[in-house]
C-alpha positions in Angstrom: -2.5 -6.6 -23.8 -5.9 -6.9 -22.5 -8.9 -4.6 -22.5 -8.8 -2.1 -19.7 -10.8 1.2 -18.3 -8.6 3.5 -16.3 -10.1 6.0 -13.9 -8.0 8.4 -11.5 -9.6 11.6 -10.4 -7.3 12.1 -7.6 -5.6 15.7 -7.6 -2.1 15.7 -6.9 -0.8 18.6 -4.9 2.9 18.1 -4.5 5.4 20.6 -2.8 6.2 22.7 0.3 3.1 25.1 0.4 0.0 23.1 -0.1 -2.6 24.8 2.2 -4.1 27.3 -0.1 -4.9 24.5 -2.7 -6.5 22.3 0.2 -8.6 25.4 1.2 -9.6 25.7 -2.3 -10.5 22.2 -2.8 -12.7 22.3 0.3 -14.6 25.2 -1.0 -15.0 23.8 -4.1 -16.5 20.4 -2.7 -18.9 22.6 -0.4 -17.6 21.1 2.7 -19.5 21.6 6.0 -18.1 19.1 8.3 -14.6 17.8 8.2 -13.2 14.8 10.1 -9.6 14.3 10.3 -8.2 10.8 10.8 -4.6 10.3 11.9 -2.1 8.6 14.2 0.0 10.1 16.9 1.3 13.6 18.0 3.4 14.1 14.6 0.3 15.8 12.9 0.6 18.6 15.5 4.6 18.7 15.5 4.4 19.1 11.9 1.7 21.9 12.0 -0.8 20.2 10.1 -3.3 19.8 12.7 -3.2 23.8 13.1 -3.3 24.5 9.3 -6.4 22.3 8.7 -8.2 23.5 12.0 -7.5 27.2 10.9 -8.7 26.5 7.5 -11.8 24.8 8.9 -12.3 27.9 11.1 -11.9 30.5 8.5 -14.6 28.7 6.3 -17.1 28.0 8.8 -16.5 24.1 8.6 -17.3 21.9 11.5 -14.1 20.2 12.6 -13.9 16.9 14.5 -10.7 14.6 14.7 -9.3 11.3 15.9 -5.8 10.3 16.3 -6.2 6.8 17.5 -5.3 4.9 14.2 -2.9 2.1 14.3 -0.8 -0.1 12.0 -2.9 -2.7 10.3 -5.9 -0.5 10.9 -9.0 -2.4 13.1 -12.7 -2.4 12.0 -13.4 -1.4 15.6 -12.1 2.2 15.1 -13.8 2.2 11.9 -17.2 1.9 13.4 -16.6 4.3 16.1 -15.6 6.9 13.7 -18.8 6.2 11.6 -20.8 6.9 14.4 -18.8 10.1 15.3 -19.2 11.1 11.6 -23.0 10.6 11.6 -23.3 12.6 14.8 -21.5 15.6 13.2 -23.2 15.3 9.9 -19.6 14.8 8.5 -19.5 15.4 4.6 -15.7 14.8 4.1 -13.0 12.6 5.7 -9.4 13.9 5.5 -6.6 11.3 6.2 -3.3 12.7 7.4 -0.3 10.2 7.9 0.5 6.9 6.0 -1.6 4.0 4.5 -3.4 3.1 7.8 -4.9 6.5 8.2 -5.9 6.4 4.7 -7.4 3.1 4.8 -9.2 4.0 7.8 -10.7 7.2 6.4 -11.8 5.2 3.4 -13.5 2.7 5.4 -15.2 5.5 7.4 -16.3 7.4 4.1 -17.8 4.0 3.1 -19.5 3.5 6.5 -21.3 6.6 7.0 -23.7 6.6 4.2 -24.4 2.9 4.5 -27.3 1.4 6.8 -25.2 -1.8 7.5 -22.0 -2.6 9.1 -19.1 -1.2 7.3 -17.4 -4.7 7.5 -19.9 -6.0 5.0 -18.2 -4.5 2.2 -15.0 -6.1 2.9 -16.6 -9.7 3.5 -18.4 -9.4 0.1 -21.8 -8.8 1.5 -22.4 -5.4 0.1 -21.7 -3.4 -3.0 -20.6 0.2 -2.5 -23.3 2.6 -3.9 -22.2 5.9 -2.3 -19.1 7.2 -0.4 -18.0 10.4 1.1 -15.4 12.3 -0.4 -11.8 11.7 1.0 -8.7 13.9 0.8 -5.1 12.9 2.1 -2.2 14.5 3.6 0.6 11.8 3.1 3.4 12.1 5.6 4.8 8.3 4.8 5.4 7.3 1.2 4.6 3.6 1.4 1.2 2.2 0.6 0.2 4.3 -2.2 -3.2 4.4 -0.8 -3.5 8.4 -1.2 -4.3 7.7 -4.9 -5.6 4.2 -5.2 -9.1 2.7 -5.6 -8.5 0.2 -2.5 -8.8 0.1 1.4 -7.4 -2.8 3.6 -8.7 -3.1 7.2 -8.6 -6.1 9.7 -11.5 -7.8 11.9 -9.8 -10.0 14.1 -7.2 -12.3 12.3 -9.0 -11.4 8.9 -7.2 -8.6 7.0 -9.4 -7.9 3.6 -9.3 -5.3 1.1 -12.2 -3.6 -0.8 -11.8 -1.8 -4.1 -14.0 0.7 -5.9 -13.2 4.0 -7.8 -15.6 5.9 -5.4 -12.9 5.6 -2.5 -10.1 7.2 -4.7 -9.2 10.5 -2.5 -10.4 13.8 -4.2 -6.9 15.2 -3.6 -3.6 14.1 -2.2 -1.1 16.4 -0.6 2.5 15.4 -0.8 5.1 17.5 1.0 8.3 15.8 1.1 9.7 17.9 4.0 7.1 16.0 6.0 8.9 12.8 5.3 12.2 13.9 6.6 11.1 13.4 10.2 10.4 9.6 9.7 12.8 7.2 11.5 15.0 5.4 8.7 13.2 2.0 9.8 10.0 3.3 8.8 11.5 4.9 5.8 12.9 1.7 4.5 9.7 -0.2 5.2 8.0 2.5 3.1 10.6 1.8 0.2 10.1 -1.8 0.7 6.2 -1.6 0.2 6.5 0.5 -2.8 8.7 -1.9 -4.4 6.3 -4.8 -3.7 3.5 -2.9 -5.3 5.7 -2.7 -8.5 6.7 -6.4 -8.6 3.2 -7.6 -7.9 2.3 -6.0 -11.1 5.2 -7.2 -13.0 4.5 -10.6 -12.3 2.1 -11.4 -15.1 1.2 -13.9 -17.7 -0.3 -11.1 -19.9 1.5 -10.8 -23.2 2.4 -7.6 -25.3 2.6 -5.4 -22.1 6.0 -3.6 -23.0 4.8 -0.2 -22.3 3.9 -1.3 -18.6 7.0 -3.6 -18.2 9.4 -0.8 -19.1 7.4 1.8 -16.8 7.4 -0.8 -13.8 11.4 -1.6 -14.5 12.2 2.0 -14.6 10.1 2.8 -11.4 12.0 0.1 -9.6 15.3 1.6 -10.7 14.4 4.9 -9.6 13.2 3.7 -6.4 16.2 1.5 -5.5 18.7 4.3 -6.4 16.9 6.9 -4.3 16.1 4.4 -1.6 20.0 4.1 -1.2 20.3 8.0 -1.3 18.0 8.1 1.5 19.7 5.6 3.8 22.9 7.4 3.0 21.5 11.1 3.7 18.0 11.1 5.2 17.9 14.8 4.9 18.0 14.5 0.8 15.0 16.4 -0.2 15.3 15.3 -3.6 15.5 11.6 -3.0 12.5 11.8 -0.5 10.5 13.7 -3.2 11.3 10.9 -5.9 10.3 8.2 -3.3 7.2 10.1 -2.2 5.9 10.5 -6.1 7.0 6.8 -6.7 4.6 5.5 -3.8 1.7 7.0 -5.7 3.0 5.9 -9.2 3.5 2.3 -7.9 -0.4 2.1 -6.8 -2.7 4.5 -8.8 -3.4 1.7 -11.1 -1.8 3.0 -14.2 0.8 0.2 -14.1 -2.0 -2.3 -13.9 -3.5 -1.3 -17.4 -3.8 -4.0 -20.0 -2.4 -6.7 -17.7 -3.5 -9.2 -14.8 -1.4 -8.5 -12.1 -0.5 -11.0 -9.3 -0.8 -10.3 -5.6 -0.2 -13.8 -4.2 2.8 -12.2 -2.1 0.3 -9.5 -0.5 -2.2 -12.1 0.4 0.7 -14.1 2.2 1.9 -11.1 3.9 -1.8 -10.0 5.1 -1.9 -13.4 6.7 1.4 -12.8 8.5 0.7 -9.3 9.6 -2.9 -10.2 10.7 -1.5 -13.3 12.7 1.5 -11.6 14.1 1.1 -7.8 13.7 4.4 -7.5 11.9 5.0 -4.1 10.0 3.8 -4.6 6.6 6.8 -3.3 4.5 9.2 -5.6 6.4 6.8 -8.5 6.0 6.6 -7.8 2.1 10.6 -7.9 1.9 10.6 -11.6 3.5 7.5 -12.7 1.5 9.0 -11.5 -2.0 12.1 -13.2 -1.5 10.5 -16.5 -0.6 8.0 -16.1 -3.7 10.8 -15.5 -5.9 12.7 -18.7 -5.0 9.5 -20.6 -5.2 8.5 -19.4 -8.8 12.2 -19.9 -9.8 11.5 -23.6 -9.6 7.8 -23.3 -11.0 7.2 -20.4 -13.5 10.4 -18.3 -14.0 9.7 -16.7 -17.5 8.9 -13.2 -16.2 10.8 -13.2 -13.1 13.8 -14.0 -15.4 13.0 -11.0 -17.7 13.1 -8.5 -14.7 16.5 -10.0 -13.7 17.9 -9.2 -17.0 16.3 -5.8 -17.1 16.9 -4.7 -13.4 20.1 -6.4 -12.6 21.7 -7.1 -16.3 21.6 -10.8 -15.7 22.6 -12.4 -19.0 20.3 -15.0 -20.6 23.2 -16.6 -22.3 24.9 -17.5 -19.2 22.1 -18.6 -16.9 19.0 -20.4 -17.1 15.6 -18.7 -16.0 15.6 -20.5 -12.9 19.2 -19.3 -12.1 18.4 -15.7 -13.3 15.3 -15.7 -11.0 17.5 -16.8 -8.0 20.1 -14.3 -8.7 17.0 -11.8 -8.9 16.2 -12.8 -5.2 19.7 -12.7 -4.1 20.2 -9.0 -5.4 16.8 -7.9 -3.9 18.0 -9.3 -0.5 21.1 -7.4 -0.6 18.9 -4.2 -1.4 16.6 -5.0 1.5 19.6 -5.6 3.8 21.3 -2.4 2.7 17.5 -0.8 3.8 18.4 -2.6 7.2 15.3 -4.8 7.0 14.9 -8.4 8.1 14.6 -10.7 5.4 13.6 -14.2 7.0 10.6 -15.1 9.3 13.2 -16.8 11.7 14.5 -13.4 12.3 11.0 -12.3 13.4 10.7 -15.3 15.8 7.9 -16.8 13.6 7.7 -20.5 13.0 5.3 -23.1 11.2 2.8 -22.9 14.1 0.2 -21.1 12.3 1.2 -21.8 8.6 -1.8 -24.1 8.0 -4.5 -21.8 9.3 -3.3 -19.0 7.5 -3.0 -20.8 4.5 -6.8 -22.0 5.0 -8.0 -18.4 5.7 -6.3 -17.1 2.6 -7.5 -19.8 0.1 -11.2 -20.1 1.7 -10.5 -23.5 3.0 -8.6 -24.3 -0.1 -11.2 -23.4 -2.5 -9.8 -20.2 -3.9 -6.1 -20.0 -5.0 -4.4 -16.5 -4.3 -2.5 -15.0 -7.0 -2.5 -15.0 -10.8 1.0 -15.3 -12.1 1.4 -18.9 -10.6 -2.0 -19.3 -8.3 -1.1 -20.7 -4.9 -3.5 -23.4 -3.3 -3.2 -24.1 0.5 -0.2 -26.5 -0.1 1.6 -24.2 -2.1 0.8 -21.3 0.1 2.5 -23.2 2.9 5.6 -24.1 0.7 6.0 -20.4 0.1 5.8 -19.8 3.8 8.5 -22.6 4.5 10.9 -20.7 2.1 10.6 -17.7 4.2 11.9 -19.1 7.3 
């Protein structure tokens, strides 16, 4: 186990009647001007818009809102909202929705106090000294951004992230009833996204990390069990609650403690979603399978352990390579049960842009991605080819 510090101040407000706690938090933070960031009309259909507007009126808080967030959120909207926030003296940003809304809100909270262009942070040209406080009402369990220290946004074909504890939300509301209205496809993509966050943390070369190994394995088992329950009965409140809590558990950095996580697969998918606009969760299903089949040949130690503990694949009967391939096959069956595509060919994606994506991700082949088995440009392309 390696040395670590763990900080996560986010207050979790979990359950069916959250608004008294939200009002209490806004008072505690002395909020005077709130910006609500979301995507589409569902916020009004669920009654969230009306509740927040009412809280603001009752507490003499200026209320501005914008519902133009899109998947793979764009820096252009962030810039627009930074200006809107400055015009309204915004001192608190509230995200409603999934990861795209939360990441947009985080970037806005970074940009309002900053003199330069908010994209500077994502390009590594600036360090965050100050950010506005953020709150989240999560309606899509997937990214875990509601309690993470990370934001990911896009500028053209560049999809980049920034991490800092200053952008961990002050509170995160999780009401499983909100998630019952999601289309099954969106629920499936969320489940895949959560699983990818668990697996990225599991793939490590750090030794003596039994505690987090077993925590990740247990979380993955709980996710797969309840994911199947949701596919069978989308109205299952208890399964929805389990998955919503797992989204946060998978990405609040608790499972990173004492270990070096991988993240090669996410870097590959970020290139795919930037290039083709595919849905992140479904993209992660495709990439995760290709990555496992790649490391089965190159570095199967940790993945064999996961095959053993997650699917009871016995060391005495198979090599570590064979165990990893069985892990990939079992996960493929799970993704297909969710109704997700598992190859790039199914998405009508071919090799045309593989090299340029690999060059972007590896910074012209100078910075390999991932830690478990680092991928240079050629390795990056090899994984993509396995995803076809």
